[in-house]
C-alpha positions as CSV (number, residue, x, y, z in Angstrom):
1,M,206.7,118.4,12.7
2,P,205.6,121.9,13.7
3,Q,204.3,124.2,11.0
4,H,205.9,127.6,10.7
5,R,203.8,130.5,9.5
6,R,205.6,132.5,6.8
7,V,205.4,136.2,7.3
8,G,208.3,137.6,5.4
9,F,209.9,135.9,2.4
10,S,207.7,137.7,-0.2
11,P,208.4,140.7,-2.5
12,P,207.9,144.2,-0.9
13,W,204.7,145.0,-2.8
14,N,204.4,148.3,-0.9
15,L,207.8,149.6,-1.9
16,G,206.2,152.3,-4.1
17,R,204.5,153.8,-1.0
18,L,207.8,153.7,0.8
19,L,209.5,155.6,-2.0
20,G,206.7,158.1,-2.3
21,G,207.1,158.9,1.4
22,L,210.8,159.6,1.1
23,K,210.9,162.6,-1.2
24,P,212.6,164.8,1.5
25,T,215.3,162.2,2.0
26,L,215.9,161.9,-1.8
27,L,216.1,165.7,-2.1
28,L,218.7,165.9,0.7
29,V,220.7,163.2,-1.0
30,A,220.7,165.2,-4.2
31,C,221.7,168.4,-2.5
32,H,224.5,166.6,-0.6
33,A,225.8,165.2,-3.9
34,A,225.7,168.6,-5.6
35,M,227.6,170.2,-2.7
36,A,230.1,167.4,-2.2
37,D,233.8,168.0,-1.8
38,D,236.8,166.0,-0.8
39,T,235.5,165.7,2.8
40,A,231.9,164.7,2.0
41,S,230.6,161.3,1.0
42,G,227.4,159.2,1.4
43,E,225.6,156.0,0.7
44,L,222.1,155.3,-0.5
45,R,220.8,151.9,0.7
46,L,217.7,149.9,-0.1
47,R,217.0,146.8,2.0
48,W,214.4,144.1,2.6
49,D,214.3,142.4,6.0
50,A,212.4,139.1,6.0
51,R,211.3,137.4,9.2
52,D,209.7,134.0,9.3
53,A,207.7,133.4,12.5
54,N,208.4,130.4,14.7
55,A,205.2,128.4,15.5
56,A,207.0,127.1,18.6
57,G,208.0,130.6,19.7
58,I,206.4,132.1,22.8
59,A,206.0,135.6,21.3
60,P,205.0,136.9,17.9
61,A,207.7,137.8,15.5
62,S,208.3,141.3,14.2
63,P,206.9,141.8,10.7
64,S,209.1,141.9,7.6
65,S,209.9,145.4,6.3
66,A,211.4,147.4,3.4
67,S,213.5,150.4,4.1
68,L,215.3,153.1,2.1
69,E,218.1,154.9,3.9
70,A,220.6,157.7,3.0
71,E,223.8,157.9,5.1
72,L,225.5,161.3,4.7
73,R,229.1,161.9,6.0
74,G,231.1,165.0,6.2
75,T,234.1,166.6,7.8
76,W,234.5,170.4,8.0
77,H,237.8,172.1,8.9
78,A,237.8,175.4,10.7
79,P,240.1,178.3,9.7
80,I,242.2,177.3,12.7
81,K,243.6,174.1,11.3
82,S,243.6,172.1,14.5
83,L,239.8,172.3,14.8
84,S,237.3,170.3,12.8
85,A,233.7,169.0,13.0
86,S,232.4,165.6,11.7
87,A,228.9,164.4,11.1
88,N,227.3,161.1,10.0
89,V,223.5,161.5,9.5
90,L,221.0,158.7,8.7
91,L,217.8,159.7,6.9
92,G,215.2,157.3,5.6
93,G,212.0,155.4,6.2
94,E,210.8,151.9,6.9
95,H,207.6,150.3,5.8
96,P,206.7,147.2,7.9
97,E,204.5,144.6,6.3
98,G,200.9,145.4,7.2
99,G,201.8,148.7,8.9
100,P,202.4,152.4,8.1
101,T,205.7,153.8,6.9
102,R,207.8,155.3,9.7
103,S,210.7,157.7,9.7
104,L,214.2,156.5,10.3
105,T,216.2,159.7,11.1
106,R,219.2,160.1,13.5
107,A,222.7,161.4,13.8
108,N,225.1,158.5,14.1
109,E,227.9,160.9,14.8
110,L,228.1,164.7,15.4
111,Y,231.2,165.9,17.2
112,G,234.0,168.5,17.2
113,S,237.7,167.6,17.4
114,A,240.9,169.4,18.2
115,D,244.2,168.0,17.0
116,F,247.4,169.1,18.8
117,G,249.9,166.7,17.3
118,S,250.2,163.7,19.7
119,W,247.2,164.9,21.7
120,Q,243.6,164.9,20.4
121,A,240.3,165.9,22.0
122,S,236.7,165.3,20.9
123,V,233.3,166.3,22.2
124,G,229.9,165.3,20.9
125,K,228.3,162.1,19.6
126,K,230.9,159.7,18.4
127,I,231.5,156.0,17.7
128,V,234.3,154.6,19.9
129,G,234.7,150.8,19.6
130,W,237.1,148.9,21.8
131,D,238.4,145.3,22.2
132,V,239.6,142.5,19.9
133,G,236.8,139.9,19.6
134,Y,234.5,139.3,16.6
135,G,231.4,137.6,17.9
136,F,231.6,139.1,21.4
137,R,233.6,141.9,23.0
138,P,233.9,141.9,26.8
139,N,235.7,145.3,26.9
140,D,233.6,147.3,24.5
141,F,233.0,149.7,27.4
142,V,231.7,152.7,25.4
143,Q,229.9,151.7,22.1
144,Q,228.6,148.3,23.3
145,E,227.9,147.6,19.7
146,E,225.6,144.7,18.6
147,R,227.7,142.0,17.1
148,R,226.9,139.5,14.3
149,T,224.3,141.6,12.5
150,L,223.1,140.3,9.1
151,L,224.0,143.6,7.5
152,T,227.0,145.7,8.6
153,V,225.9,149.3,8.9
154,T,227.2,152.3,10.8
155,P,226.0,152.1,14.5
156,E,224.7,155.1,16.5
157,G,227.5,156.7,18.5
158,R,227.4,157.8,22.1
159,P,227.5,161.3,23.6
160,L,231.0,161.7,25.1
161,L,234.0,163.8,26.0
162,Q,237.3,162.2,24.9
163,L,241.0,163.0,25.3
164,E,243.6,160.8,23.5
165,H,247.4,160.6,23.3
166,F,249.3,158.8,20.6
167,G,252.9,157.7,20.7
168,A,255.0,155.7,18.2
169,D,254.0,152.3,19.7
170,D,251.4,153.2,22.3
171,A,248.2,155.1,22.8
172,A,246.0,156.1,25.7
173,S,242.4,157.3,25.8
174,L,240.3,158.8,28.6
175,L,236.6,159.6,28.1
176,W,233.3,160.4,29.8
177,V,230.4,158.8,28.1
178,N,226.8,160.0,28.5
179,P,227.6,163.0,30.6
180,Q,224.0,164.3,30.1
181,R,222.6,161.4,32.1
182,T,224.3,162.0,35.4
183,R,221.0,163.0,37.1
184,D,218.9,160.2,35.6
185,D,217.8,157.3,37.7
186,D,219.3,153.8,37.3
187,D,216.5,152.5,35.0
188,A,217.2,155.3,32.5
189,Q,220.9,154.3,32.5
190,R,220.9,150.6,31.7
191,G,223.5,149.2,29.4
192,A,225.1,151.6,27.0
193,R,223.0,154.5,28.3
194,E,224.9,154.6,31.7
195,S,227.0,157.7,32.5
196,A,230.6,156.4,33.0
197,L,234.2,157.2,32.9
198,A,236.3,154.9,30.7
199,A,240.0,154.5,29.9
200,R,242.1,152.4,27.5
201,W,245.8,152.0,27.2
202,Y,247.4,150.3,24.2
203,R,251.0,149.2,23.4
204,R,252.5,147.3,20.4
205,S,255.5,145.1,21.0
206,G,256.5,143.4,17.7
207,A,253.7,141.0,16.7
208,L,251.9,141.5,20.1
209,D,249.2,144.1,20.8
210,G,248.3,144.6,24.4
211,Y,245.4,146.5,25.9
212,L,244.3,147.5,29.4
213,F,240.8,148.9,30.1
214,G,239.1,150.6,33.1
215,R,235.6,151.8,33.7
216,W,233.6,153.5,36.5
217,G,229.8,153.5,35.9
218,Q,227.4,155.6,37.9
219,H,225.6,152.6,39.3
220,T,227.6,149.6,38.1
221,Q,230.8,151.1,39.6
222,A,234.2,149.5,38.8
223,S,235.2,147.1,36.0
224,L,238.7,146.2,34.8
225,G,239.8,144.4,31.6
226,A,242.7,143.3,29.5
227,A,243.1,142.0,26.0
228,L,245.8,140.6,23.7
229,A,246.2,140.1,20.0
230,W,249.2,138.1,18.7
231,V,250.1,137.6,15.1
232,A,251.7,134.1,15.5
233,G,252.7,133.8,11.9
234,D,251.8,134.7,8.3
235,E,248.5,132.8,8.6
236,L,247.6,132.6,12.3
237,E,246.3,135.3,14.7
238,L,245.4,134.6,18.4
239,H,243.4,136.9,20.6
240,A,241.9,136.9,24.1
241,S,240.0,139.4,26.2
242,A,238.7,139.3,29.8
243,R,236.8,141.6,32.1
244,V,235.8,141.6,35.8
245,L,232.8,143.7,36.9
246,Q,231.9,144.9,40.4
247,R,228.3,145.2,39.4
248,H,226.3,144.6,36.3
249,D,222.8,145.1,34.8
250,G,220.9,141.9,34.3
251,W,217.3,140.5,33.9
252,T,215.4,139.5,37.0
253,M,211.8,138.5,37.5
254,R,209.6,140.0,40.2
255,S,208.0,137.6,42.6
256,G,204.2,137.3,42.4
257,P,201.4,135.1,41.1
258,L,201.9,133.0,38.0
259,L,199.5,135.1,35.9
260,S,200.7,138.7,36.1
261,S,199.0,141.9,35.1
262,A,202.3,143.5,34.1
263,N,205.6,142.3,32.7
264,P,207.3,140.6,35.6
265,W,210.8,140.9,33.9
266,Q,212.9,144.0,34.7
267,Q,216.5,145.0,34.5
268,S,218.2,145.4,37.9
269,T,221.7,146.2,39.2
270,L,223.2,142.8,40.2
271,G,226.5,141.8,41.8
272,G,229.9,141.0,40.5
273,T,230.7,138.7,37.6
274,A,233.2,138.2,34.7
275,Q,233.3,138.0,30.9
276,W,236.0,136.5,28.8
277,L,236.8,135.4,25.2
278,L,239.4,133.2,23.5
279,G,239.8,133.2,19.7
280,A,242.0,132.2,16.8
281,N,241.9,133.3,13.2
282,W,243.5,131.5,10.3
283,T,243.9,133.2,6.9
284,G,245.1,131.2,3.8
285,Q,246.9,132.4,0.7
286,Q,243.7,132.3,-1.4
287,Q,241.9,134.8,0.8
288,Q,240.1,132.1,2.8
289,S,239.8,132.3,6.6
290,L,238.6,130.3,9.6
291,L,237.7,132.0,12.9
292,V,236.9,130.1,16.1
293,E,235.9,131.9,19.3
294,F,234.7,130.7,22.7
295,W,233.3,133.1,25.3
296,H,231.7,133.3,28.7
297,D,229.2,136.0,29.5
298,G,228.5,136.1,33.2
299,T,226.0,139.0,32.7
300,T,223.3,136.9,31.2
301,L,220.9,134.5,33.0
302,A,222.5,131.4,34.5
303,D,221.4,127.9,33.5
304,A,219.3,127.6,36.7
305,D,217.5,130.8,35.9
306,W,216.6,129.5,32.4
307,D,215.4,126.2,34.0
308,A,213.0,128.3,36.1
309,W,212.0,130.2,33.0
310,R,211.2,127.0,31.2
311,A,209.1,125.7,34.2
312,R,207.1,128.9,34.2
313,N,206.4,128.5,30.5
314,R,205.1,125.0,31.1
315,A,202.9,126.2,34.0
316,L,201.4,129.0,31.9
317,V,200.6,126.6,29.0
318,T,198.8,124.2,31.3
319,L,197.0,126.9,33.3
320,A,193.2,126.4,33.2
321,G,190.6,129.1,33.8
322,P,192.0,132.5,32.8
323,P,191.2,134.0,29.4
324,P,193.6,132.7,26.6
325,Q,194.6,136.3,25.8
326,A,195.9,136.8,29.4
327,I,198.0,133.6,29.1
328,A,199.3,134.5,25.7
329,G,200.3,137.9,27.0
330,N,202.2,136.4,29.9
331,L,204.0,134.0,27.5
332,A,205.0,136.9,25.3
333,W,206.5,138.7,28.3
334,Q,208.7,135.6,28.8
335,A,210.5,136.6,25.7
336,T,211.9,139.7,27.5
337,P,215.2,138.2,28.5
338,F,215.9,137.3,24.9
339,A,217.1,141.0,24.6
340,S,220.5,140.1,26.0
341,T,224.0,140.2,24.5
342,S,224.2,136.4,24.9
343,L,221.4,134.0,25.6
344,R,223.6,131.4,27.3
345,R,226.7,132.1,29.4
346,D,228.9,129.8,27.4
347,N,229.1,130.1,23.6
348,L,231.1,128.7,20.7
349,F,231.3,130.6,17.4
350,V,232.8,129.3,14.2
351,R,233.1,131.3,10.9
352,A,234.5,130.3,7.5
353,A,234.9,133.0,4.8
354,W,236.3,133.3,1.3
355,Q,237.1,136.6,-0.3
356,P,238.0,136.4,-4.0
357,E,238.0,139.6,-6.1
358,H,234.8,141.7,-5.5
359,W,233.2,138.9,-3.5
360,L,232.8,137.9,0.2
361,L,231.2,134.6,1.0
362,S,230.8,133.4,4.6
363,L,229.2,130.7,6.7
364,D,229.1,130.8,10.5
365,A,227.5,129.0,13.4
366,L,226.8,130.2,17.0
367,I,226.4,127.2,19.3
368,T,225.2,127.1,22.9
369,P,226.6,123.9,24.4
370,A,224.3,124.0,27.5
371,D,221.2,123.2,25.4
372,R,222.7,122.4,22.0
373,G,221.0,125.3,20.3
374,H,222.4,126.9,17.2
375,A,222.1,129.8,14.8
376,I,223.5,129.2,11.3
377,T,224.2,132.2,9.0
378,A,225.1,132.2,5.3
379,A,226.0,135.5,3.6
380,V,227.1,136.7,0.2
381,Q,228.4,140.2,-0.7
382,W,229.5,141.6,-4.0
383,Q,231.4,144.9,-4.0
384,G,231.9,147.1,-7.1
385,D,233.3,150.6,-7.4
386,R,230.1,152.2,-6.1
387,L,227.5,149.4,-5.9
388,K,227.4,146.8,-3.2
389,L,224.9,143.9,-3.0
390,N,224.3,141.8,0.1
391,V,222.2,138.7,0.7
392,A,222.2,136.9,4.1
393,L,220.0,134.2,5.8
394,R,220.1,133.1,9.4
395,V,218.3,130.0,10.7
396,Y,217.7,129.2,14.4
397,G,217.3,125.7,15.7
398,G,218.3,122.9,18.1
399,P,216.3,120.5,20.4
400,A,212.8,121.6,21.3
401,D,213.9,122.9,24.7
402,A,216.8,124.9,23.4
403,L,216.4,128.7,23.7
404,M,217.3,129.1,20.0
405,S,214.3,126.9,19.1
406,Q,211.9,129.1,21.1
407,L,212.8,132.5,19.7
408,P,209.9,134.4,18.0
409,Q,211.5,134.0,14.6
410,R,212.6,130.8,13.0
411,R,214.5,132.4,10.1
412,V,215.6,135.9,9.3
413,G,217.1,137.3,6.1
414,V,218.1,140.5,4.4
415,I,218.6,141.6,0.8
416,A,220.3,145.0,0.4
417,A,221.7,147.2,-2.4
418,S,223.9,150.1,-1.6
419,W,225.3,152.9,-3.8
420,A,228.2,155.1,-2.6
421,F,228.5,158.7,-3.7
C-alpha cells in the first residue's frame, strides 16, 4: 500500500499571525457595520483548508492554509430612482502552511444599473450565471463558474454590458462580456476571459422552463445551446442541457523531446465539439433529496490523449541519465491538464442530501466510467440566525491508472465558520 504524506489535517498554529496581519480588514468590517443601512450587509468568514498529498501523484500538492475573509455587500440608490450601484467586495488574507501571509482582496461585483420597468441595463463587474445543471453547466456562457466546490462562496463576477427584458412568462438577455479584452491576443482570452457576445431567451409554460442560448467569442466564434427543466410532479424534477461549439479552448502538448526544458502543455484553439447533460432530482417530504446527473464534456482531453499522457509518464519514470530534478519537473508539468472543467469526457454524478431544521447533510460521488475513478464528498452545514458552520471532506481514488488516483492531493477538506452582519 502506498504511504501518503500528511500535509494538512493539523491545527492552524499560525492563525495568530494571520489575525495580526488583518487589522485593516477588521477595521473596514467595523466601519461597514457602523454605517450599515437596509441596503448593506456582510459576512465575516474564518476557514481552514486542509490538503493531504498523494504519494502516487505526479506533482506536489498545494499546502494547507488558514484564511480570514470579510465579504461586504451594498446597494446605493441614486436620487433618480431608476439608477443604482451595487458592490460586493472581498477583503482578507490567507496564511499557507510554511509560507507568508498573503492578501486576498478583490471586487466580486461592482456595477451600475438602470431600471425602466420591463427593461433593465447594467454595466460593470457582475455575476451572471446561466443554465440548469448542478455538477456541470454546458451553457454557463458568461460566469463559467467552478462547480462542486467544498465551500460555497460568492464567485468573482465578469466585466460586462447587459440589457435585459422581462415579461410575465418570458425573459431575454443580451450582453457583452470582457469588452476590455478585445485587443488582447488569444492566449490572454482563454476560457472565461474571452471577449464575447452572449444571449439568453427564457420562457415558462406551466411546469416546463425552456431556455435558448447563443454566444460569439472573439476566437472561439459561434456556439448555440438549449436547456429544459420540467417539474414532473410534487417530488420529481427533470432537466437537460446541450451545447454545440464551432471552436473551443483545449489543452495540447507541443511536439519535442521527451525531456523538455519548458512546460510542453499549452491551451490552444481547437475545432468543433459538443457538451450535454441529463439530470433528475427527487425531493421527499422529509426534506431529503437525490440528484443524479450524467454529462459529456467534449472540450476536455479524449481517452486516446490520456493514454498518450500515461505513456509519457511511464517513459519519464524509467528515463535514465538526466538529473532527477529535471525528470521530476517534467512529471509535475504533466499535471497541467488537470486544470480542466472535467477530467474525463463522460461523467456520472450522484448526490444525496437531507435538510432538517438548521442542518444540511450531503454525500455525493463523481465517477468517471472510462477509468473507474471517483471523488467522494461528505459535507455538514449548520445554519443559525447569523452563524453558519461548515465541514466538508473529499477523497479521490480508483484503480492505480485512474486519473483521480494520480491527482496531487489524495484528500482535501475544509472547516469554516461564517458570521453574517
